[in-house]
N, C-alpha and C positions, 0 to 999 in steps of 0.2 A: 505494499499500498503507500504510497506516496505522500510524505507530508504536506500540510497544507499550511502555509504561514499569512498573515493579515496583518499588514502595517499601514495604519493610517494616521493622518492629522486633519482636523477637520476645526472649523471656525463658525461662530455665531449660531450655535444647536445644528451643526451639518449641514448649513446654509451651502459653504462651501466646502470642500474638502477634496484631498488627496491620497491617493494611495500610493505608496512608493514602489516604482517599478522594480528596483534592485534591491534586496536585502541584504544589509549587510553582515558582514561576517561575525561580528559580535556586536552586543548590545550592553553597557554597563548601567545600571542603575544603584545608586549608591546614596547612602545617608549614613551620618553620622552615628555609631552606635553598635549595637550587636548584629551582624550580618551574616550571611547565609550563600553561598556560591552554587548556582546548579548550571549542569551541563544540559543544553537543549540541542537537540540531533537537528544539522542543518542551519543551527544558529550560533553557534558557540555557547559562550557563558554567560547569563542573567545573574548578574548580583543582587539578590535580594534584601534590603534591609528592613528589620522589624520595628527598630525605634521609631518614636512618633515625631522625628524630624522632617523637612519637607525632603522628599526626594529628591535626586538629581539624574537625570537621564541622559545620555552621550553616546553616538555613534557617528560612523563615516560610512558613507556610500557613494552612489553617483546617478546621474540622471542621464540615459545613453541618448544619443542622437537619433537613434533607429529602434524597431522592436527585433529583441533576440530571444532564444530559449530561456535564457536564465532569468530571465523576467518574470515577476510574480503576475498574478493574473487582473491587468487593470481594467477588465471588463465587470467587476465587481460594483453593485449599487448603479450600473450605469454609466461608468465610467470608461472614457476610450483613452486610447494613448496620446499623450499631449507630448509638445515640444519641452526640450529641455528649460528654455527659458521661461516656460508658463509656469513648471513648479517653483522655480525661482520668484520668479514675480510673486506668487500667491505666497510663498512661506515670509518674502521681505514685507509684504504688506500688512500681513498678520504680524509681524513683528512689530510694525510701526502703528498698530492701532492702540497699542496699550490695552488689549483686551485679552483674556487668555483663550487658548485653542485647547482642542480636547486629544490625548495622544492614546489610540489603541494597538497594542500587540494581542493575536489571539493565532489558536493555531489546533488542528485536528487531536495533537498529543500533546499540546502544550499544558504543563500542568501547574504553570502561574503565570497568567497573563496579566495583561497590562491595561488599564483604562483609568487614565487619570487628567483631570483637568490640568493645562499647564501653561507658562510663560516660555516665549521663547528667549534666552539668554544669551545665545550665541550662534551665530552662522555664517561661516565661514564656505566660500567657494571659489572654484578655480578650473581652470583649465591643462589639461597636460596634452604635451608633443606625442604626438602618434595616433592620436585619438580625436581628431576635427569634430567639433560640435559636442561632445561629450562634455559634461558637467559633473566635476565632483564635488562634494561638498560635506563640511563636519558640522555638525548639529548639538547644541545644549540646551534642554529643557530642564525646566523647574517644576515641581510641583506646584498647584495654584491652590490657595485656600480659598474659598468666597465668603463673605463676609460683608456686614450689614451695621450700620449705626444700630445702639439699643436705647431705646427710650431711657431718661435719667431716671433713677431710681426704682427702674423695674428690675425683681428678682427673679431670674431664670429659671430659680428652683422652683419658684410658686407662681408662675405665670402661666396661665392654661393656653394648652396649645388652640389653635384655631382648626376646628375638624375639616377633614376634607369631604367637601360635600360633591365633587367629580363623581357623574355615575358614570363607572367605567363600562364599555363597550363588549359586547361577547365575543364579538369577532373581528378583525382586521383585514381589510383587502390589501394585499402589496401593491405599492407604488413604484414607478421609476426612480431608482436611488435609496431605495428602501433597504434596510438589514434589519437583522432581530435586534441589533443592539440599539439602533436607533428607536425601534420599535417600541422597546421595551421603556426605554428612556421617555419617551415620548406618550405611553401608556400610563406606566407605574413610576415616572419621577426618578429608575433606578435602572440603569443601563445594565447591570448584573442579575435581572432577571431575564434575560435572553434565554440560557437554557430551559427555562421553565417553559417556555413559549415551544422551543425546540421538542423539548419530550413531550408536552399535550400534544401537539401536532404528528409525530412519530415523523421528524425528520432527522436522516441521517448525517454524518459530520461530512460524509463527501456529497450530499448534495446542499449544504450551507451557500455554496459559493455561486449556485446557478437558480436560485427561488425564483419562480416566472413572477412577473407583473401579471395582477389579477387574482392570484392565488389567495383563496379566503382561509387566514389563520385563524384558529380559536384562541380566545385569551383566556389565562388563569385566572379564576376568579379574584383569589388571593395568593 
């Protein structure tokens, strides 16, 4: 069975998104404190840190000037192959926006997927001789924590939580660009609920990459 990995960066609740066409040889996720390193077939090592300091993700890869067999499947979520400069322009624009993005790393055999809101701390890019048009890059992302000002004098320990008055639908129809991750976040406010949707609908890992537009998914109640 061929391992399948998906690595993406999105902006404004997935209104804009890219899937990295060439997976890096390794990804480093670090945070000060106790850590553990895991070997992932096809990706190298991912270092996962369990302390609650902000995580930092960094890796190197490239945006190729053409389509090659070693590229990941850019057809996911309705995306098609883009010229390297388009990927660069997206990331540069998001970095300048001063708003967070979302980084997702998932895979059929990946035991420790990553799904984090992040800020783009560093984005270096360059071209190398012998491969005209290819753009190589190094990127550093930092975990972002959403926060909002709290009313003066309010005690978070005793403040009543606002009830969720939304009525969740029983089904959802797949639209162009949809993924189970995005649907789970849209419906439940928690993208980590996507395996529940997958299990309820009997979707195999191999079919995750090719869910058709118009497919009606049953949604878990809770």
